[in-house]
C-alpha positions in Angstrom: 17.7 42.4 -23.1 14.0 43.2 -23.4 14.6 46.4 -25.4 17.1 44.9 -27.8 15.1 41.7 -28.4 11.9 43.6 -28.9 13.7 46.0 -31.4 15.0 43.2 -33.6 11.7 41.3 -33.4 9.8 44.5 -34.5 12.2 45.2 -37.3 12.2 41.7 -38.7 8.4 41.4 -38.5 8.1 44.7 -40.3 10.8 44.6 -43.0 11.9 41.0 -43.6 10.1 39.5 -46.6 9.0 35.9 -47.1 11.9 33.4 -47.5 11.2 33.1 -51.2 11.4 36.8 -51.7 14.6 36.9 -49.7 16.1 34.4 -52.1 15.1 36.6 -55.0 16.5 39.7 -53.4 19.8 37.9 -52.8 19.8 36.8 -56.5 19.4 40.5 -57.6 22.1 41.7 -55.2 24.7 39.1 -56.3 23.9 39.9 -59.9 24.8 43.6 -59.4 27.8 42.8 -57.2 29.2 40.7 -60.0 28.8 43.6 -62.4 30.5 46.1 -60.1 33.4 44.1 -58.7 34.3 41.3 -61.1 34.3 42.9 -64.6 31.7 40.5 -65.9 28.9 41.8 -68.0 25.1 41.3 -67.7 25.1 38.4 -70.3 27.9 36.6 -68.4 26.1 37.0 -65.0 22.9 35.6 -66.5 24.8 32.7 -67.9 26.4 32.0 -64.5 23.0 32.1 -62.9 21.2 29.9 -65.4 24.1 27.3 -65.5 24.0 27.0 -61.8 20.3 27.0 -61.3 19.8 23.2 -61.2 23.0 22.5 -59.3 21.3 21.6 -56.0 18.6 19.2 -57.3 20.1 16.3 -55.3 20.4 18.3 -52.2 16.9 19.8 -52.6 15.5 16.3 -52.8 17.5 15.3 -49.7 16.1 18.2 -47.7 12.6 17.7 -48.9 12.9 14.1 -47.7 14.2 15.3 -44.3 10.9 17.2 -43.9 8.6 14.4 -45.3 10.2 11.4 -43.6 10.5 13.4 -40.4 6.8 14.2 -40.5 6.0 10.6 -41.3 7.9 9.2 -38.4 6.6 11.9 -36.0 3.0 11.1 -36.9 3.4 7.5 -35.6 1.9 6.7 -32.2 5.2 5.4 -30.8 7.2 8.5 -31.6 4.4 10.9 -30.5 4.2 9.1 -27.1 8.0 9.2 -26.7 8.3 12.9 -27.5 5.3 13.7 -25.4 6.8 11.9 -22.4 10.2 13.7 -22.8 8.4 17.1 -23.2 6.7 16.6 -19.8 10.0 17.5 -18.2 9.2 21.2 -18.9 6.7 22.8 -16.5 7.1 26.5 -17.2 7.9 28.6 -20.3 11.5 29.1 -19.2 12.0 25.4 -18.7 10.4 24.8 -22.1 12.9 27.0 -23.9 15.9 25.5 -22.0 14.8 22.0 -22.7 14.1 22.5 -26.5 17.4 24.3 -27.0 19.4 21.6 -25.2 17.7 18.7 -27.1 18.2 20.5 -30.4 21.9 21.1 -29.7 22.6 17.5 -28.8 20.6 16.3 -31.8 22.4 18.6 -34.2 25.8 17.7 -32.7 25.0 14.1 -33.6 23.8 14.9 -37.1 22.5 18.1 -38.7 19.6 16.6 -40.6 18.5 14.6 -37.6 18.7 17.7 -35.4 16.7 20.0 -37.7 13.8 17.6 -37.7 13.9 16.4 -34.1 14.3 19.9 -32.7 11.3 21.3 -34.5 9.2 18.3 -33.8 10.1 18.3 -30.2 9.2 22.0 -29.9 5.7 21.3 -31.1 5.3 18.6 -28.4 6.6 20.9 -25.7 4.1 23.5 -26.9 1.3 21.0 -26.0 2.7 20.6 -22.5 3.4 24.3 -21.9 0.9 26.2 -24.1 1.8 29.5 -22.4 5.4 29.3 -23.8 6.1 31.6 -26.8 5.8 29.3 -29.8 8.0 31.5 -32.0 10.8 31.5 -29.5 10.4 27.7 -29.0 10.9 27.2 -32.7 13.8 29.7 -32.8 15.4 27.8 -29.9 15.0 24.5 -31.8 16.7 26.1 -34.8 19.5 27.6 -32.7 20.7 24.0 -32.1 21.9 24.1 -35.7 24.7 26.4 -34.6 26.7 23.5 -33.4 26.5 21.2 -36.3 29.8 22.0 -38.0 31.6 21.4 -34.8 29.9 18.0 -34.4 29.9 14.5 -35.9 28.4 15.5 -39.2 30.6 18.6 -39.8 31.4 18.4 -43.5 34.7 20.3 -43.3 36.4 18.3 -40.5 35.1 15.0 -41.9 36.3 15.8 -45.4 39.8 16.7 -44.4 40.0 13.6 -42.2 39.2 11.4 -45.2 41.8 10.0 -47.5 41.7 11.4 -51.0 40.1 14.8 -50.2 41.0 17.5 -52.8 43.4 19.3 -50.5 45.3 16.3 -49.4 48.4 17.3 -51.4 48.7 20.5 -49.5 47.7 19.5 -45.9 47.6 15.8 -45.9 45.0 14.0 -43.7 44.0 16.1 -40.7 42.5 13.8 -38.0 39.5 14.8 -36.1 41.7 15.0 -32.9 43.0 18.2 -34.4 39.6 19.6 -35.4 36.5 18.2 -33.6 38.4 17.2 -30.5 40.8 20.1 -30.4 40.8 22.4 -27.3 39.3 25.4 -29.2 36.5 23.4 -30.8 35.6 21.6 -27.5 35.6 25.0 -25.8 33.1 26.4 -28.4 30.9 23.4 -28.3 30.7 23.0 -24.5 30.2 26.8 -24.0 27.2 26.7 -26.5 25.8 23.6 -24.9 25.8 25.3 -21.5 25.2 28.9 -22.3 22.8 28.9 -25.3 19.9 27.3 -23.5 20.2 29.9 -20.7 20.6 32.8 -23.3 17.4 31.7 -25.1 15.6 31.5 -21.8 16.5 35.2 -21.2 15.1 36.1 -24.6 11.7 35.5 -23.0 12.1 38.9 -21.3 11.9 40.5 -24.7 8.8 38.7 -25.9 5.5 40.6 -26.4 3.3 37.6 -27.0 0.3 37.8 -29.3 -2.1 35.6 -27.2 -4.6 35.1 -30.1 -1.8 34.1 -32.5 -0.3 31.6 -30.1 -3.7 30.2 -29.2 -4.4 29.5 -32.8 -1.0 27.8 -33.3 -1.4 25.6 -30.3 -4.9 24.6 -31.5 -3.4 23.7 -34.9 -0.7 21.6 -33.2 -3.1 19.8 -31.0 -5.1 18.6 -34.1 -4.1 15.2 -35.3 -2.3 15.5 -38.7 -4.3 12.6 -40.0 -6.6 10.0 -38.6 -6.8 6.8 -40.5 -10.3 5.5 -41.0 -10.5 1.7 -40.7 -12.4 0.6 -43.8 -12.9 -3.1 -44.3 -11.0 -3.9 -47.6 -13.1 -5.8 -50.1 -11.0 -6.0 -53.3 -7.6 -7.7 -53.7 -6.0 -4.3 -54.2 -7.5 -2.9 -51.0 -6.4 -5.9 -49.1 -2.9 -5.5 -50.3 -2.9 -1.8 -49.4 -4.0 -2.6 -45.9 -1.7 -5.6 -45.4 0.8 -5.2 -42.5 2.7 -8.1 -44.0 3.7 -6.0 -47.0 5.0 -3.2 -44.7 6.9 -5.7 -42.5 8.7 -7.3 -45.5 9.9 -4.1 -47.0 10.6 -2.7 -43.5 12.8 -5.7 -42.7 14.7 -5.2 -45.9 15.3 -1.6 -44.9 16.4 -2.5 -41.4 18.8 -5.1 -42.8 20.6 -2.5 -44.9 20.7 -0.1 -41.9 22.4 -2.8 -39.8 24.8 -3.5 -42.7 25.6 0.2 -43.1 26.6 0.7 -39.4 28.6 -2.5 -39.3 30.6 -1.5 -42.3 30.8 2.3 -41.7 30.7 2.7 -38.0 28.6 5.4 -36.5 28.9 7.6 -39.6 25.6 9.5 -40.0 24.9 11.4 -43.2 21.8 12.9 -44.6 21.0 9.9 -46.8 21.2 7.3 -44.0 19.2 9.6 -41.7 16.4 9.8 -44.3 16.7 6.1 -44.9 16.2 5.3 -41.2 13.3 7.8 -40.9 11.6 6.3 -44.0 11.7 2.7 -43.1 10.9 3.2 -39.4 7.9 5.2 -40.6 6.9 2.3 -42.9 7.1 -0.2 -40.1 5.5 1.9 -37.4 2.5 2.9 -39.7 1.9 -0.9 -40.1 0.1 -0.8 -43.4 1.0 0.8 -46.8 -2.4 2.7 -46.8 -1.7 4.4 -43.5 1.8 5.2 -44.5 0.8 6.7 -47.9 -2.0 8.8 -46.3 0.6 10.5 -44.0 3.0 10.9 -46.9 0.4 13.0 -48.7 0.2 15.3 -45.7 4.0 15.5 -45.3 4.6 16.5 -48.9 2.7 19.7 -48.3 5.4 20.8 -45.9 8.2 20.5 -48.4 6.8 23.0 -51.0 9.0 25.9 -49.9 12.2 23.9 -50.1 11.4 22.5 -53.6 10.8 25.9 -55.1 13.5 27.9 -53.3 16.6 25.7 -53.6 17.1 26.2 -57.3 17.3 30.0 -56.7 20.1 29.4 -54.2 21.8 27.2 -56.7 21.7 30.0 -59.2 23.2 32.4 -56.6 26.0 29.9 -56.0 26.6 29.7 -59.7 27.0 33.5 -59.9 29.2 33.6 -56.8 31.6 30.9 -58.0 31.8 31.5 -61.8 32.0 35.3 -61.6 34.8 35.1 -59.0 32.9 37.1 -56.3 33.7 34.5 -53.6 37.4 34.5 -54.5 37.5 38.3 -54.4 35.9 38.4 -51.0 38.1 35.6 -49.6 41.3 37.2 -50.9 40.4 40.5 -49.3 40.4 38.8 -45.9 43.5 36.9 -46.7 45.4 40.2 -47.5 44.7 41.6 -44.0 45.4 38.4 -42.1 48.4 37.4 -40.0 49.4 34.0 -38.7 47.4 34.6 -35.5 44.3 36.2 -37.1 43.8 34.1 -40.2 41.5 31.4 -38.5 39.3 34.2 -37.0 39.1 36.1 -40.2 38.4 32.9 -42.1 35.4 32.6 -39.7 34.2 36.1 -40.6 34.7 35.7 -44.3 32.9 32.3 -44.3 30.0 33.9 -42.4 29.6 36.5 -45.2 30.0 34.0 -48.0 27.4 31.7 -46.3 24.7 34.2 -47.1 25.1 33.5 -50.7 26.4 29.9 -50.6 24.6 28.2 -47.7 26.1 24.8 -48.2 28.9 23.7 -46.0 30.5 21.3 -48.5 30.0 23.7 -51.4 31.5 26.6 -49.4 34.6 24.5 -48.4 35.2 23.6 -52.0 35.3 27.3 -52.9 37.0 28.9 -49.9 39.1 26.0 -48.7 41.9 26.2 -51.4 42.2 30.0 -51.0 42.4 30.0 -47.2 44.6 26.9 -46.8 47.1 28.2 -49.4 47.2 31.5 -47.4 47.7 29.5 -44.1 50.6 27.6 -45.6 52.2 30.8 -46.9 52.1 32.7 -43.6 52.5 29.7 -41.3 49.0 29.7 -39.8 47.4 26.6 -38.3 45.7 24.9 -41.3 43.3 22.8 -39.2 42.2 25.8 -37.2 41.8 27.8 -40.4 39.6 25.0 -41.8 37.5 25.0 -38.7 37.2 28.8 -38.9 35.5 28.3 -42.2 33.3 25.6 -40.7 32.2 27.8 -37.8 31.6 30.8 -40.1 29.3 28.6 -42.2 27.4 27.5 -39.1 27.3 30.9 -37.5 25.3 32.9 -40.1 22.9 30.1 -40.7 21.0 31.8 -37.9 20.0 34.6 -40.2 20.0 32.7 -43.5 16.5 31.3 -44.2 17.9 28.5 -46.4 18.4 26.0 -43.5 15.5 27.2 -41.5 13.0 26.1 -44.1 12.6 22.5 -42.8 12.0 23.6 -39.3 9.6 26.3 -40.4 7.7 23.9 -42.6 7.3 21.5 -39.7 6.3 24.4 -37.3 3.9 26.1 -39.8 5.7 29.5 -39.4 7.2 32.1 -41.6 10.9 33.1 -41.5 10.0 36.5 -40.0 8.4 34.8 -37.0 11.7 33.6 -35.7 14.4 35.7 -37.3 14.3 38.5 -34.7 15.3 36.0 -32.0 17.9 34.5 -34.4 19.6 37.8 -34.8 20.1 37.9 -31.0 21.4 34.3 -31.1 23.8 35.3 -33.9 25.2 38.2 -31.8 25.6 36.1 -28.7 27.2 33.1 -30.4 29.9 35.4 -31.9 31.5 35.6 -28.5 32.4 32.0 -27.7 33.3 31.2 -31.3 35.6 34.2 -31.5 37.2 33.4 -28.1 37.8 29.8 -29.2 39.5 30.7 -32.5 41.6 33.6 -31.0 42.7 32.4 -27.6 42.8 28.6 -27.7 
């Protein structure tokens, strides 16, 4: 374990570029793949790239708000005290890794956006309690919870095919979550990861060669308060308004009213928009005054820079993958070697590969779903299991795709190379329970 973990950590630290450069390298790679395997020329590939470049603007804004609103809420005294109290359960580095992983898994099972923020924030609090724990591995452990999201309550594929009017309803009808999320194979995968992944991450400690100076600096940065509001006596009407708790309470009450209405009418149906809405208005209320809230917003916005600039490049990659036909060519290759028994598993593998270039669960399902479901119907394979194969493939290779790690890294103040060596090991380990679930249940 120590040898393998140290090897991947050294290789990633030495050769993996910054996440922005990784996106550029992927862009160039997909451009030439399109030239070689689809018959499209350079002009067509440039057109596909440019046409798709702004296709993730809404999503980029949502993920930026995940980071900003998560930071705002975490900087309130109430949340800091609660997370600090929970983090005191950990007394040793091994306990710290296990605790962070388990909390992140549960949070991501509930909702992926919620889990991404909570996991990273909780890891920083645990670092305060156990400063001897490897900070990089703590953040990697927090991010590893994201493995479980597509098998949980916010999984876009199982929720989509369980909703009336989805685009494949004519072929497969409505597939209830009892056949996907609560199926024996999905429960096996989820429960196995909940139990085994915290223990596996704990054993990754044996491969850590900690840089004590590096970690001491990180812990010091974490211990510093993100912002301390100075109470200045307001003198002008404008300053009095900015420092009025009444204003925050009024708008906060309006926000809470909508949150109650949402859950009454929709049930416990979390999505990224309602998570951001909850974080935002709780932050407004708990900061008490507009001035304190806005001062923390200014600090939180700094963490979202990487997301804002990188997501358009991934949208361009998606444009090339879809419009050039690369994703269809890759999916059909796996379909052609599949049988009734192996199609769900091979759907998982193909989705894991496609996820490198289209790191969006909903977007990937829209592209791969029609191909794989048609193949399942033709050869008599289980359509619900095939759909979940795509879902788990999307979740699986997120471990080595920087796209989704950006919010956690922004909160933690790390670079992608700091955690990716551990994430490679987590990717290898998680392949086992996912494959067993899809092949033998």
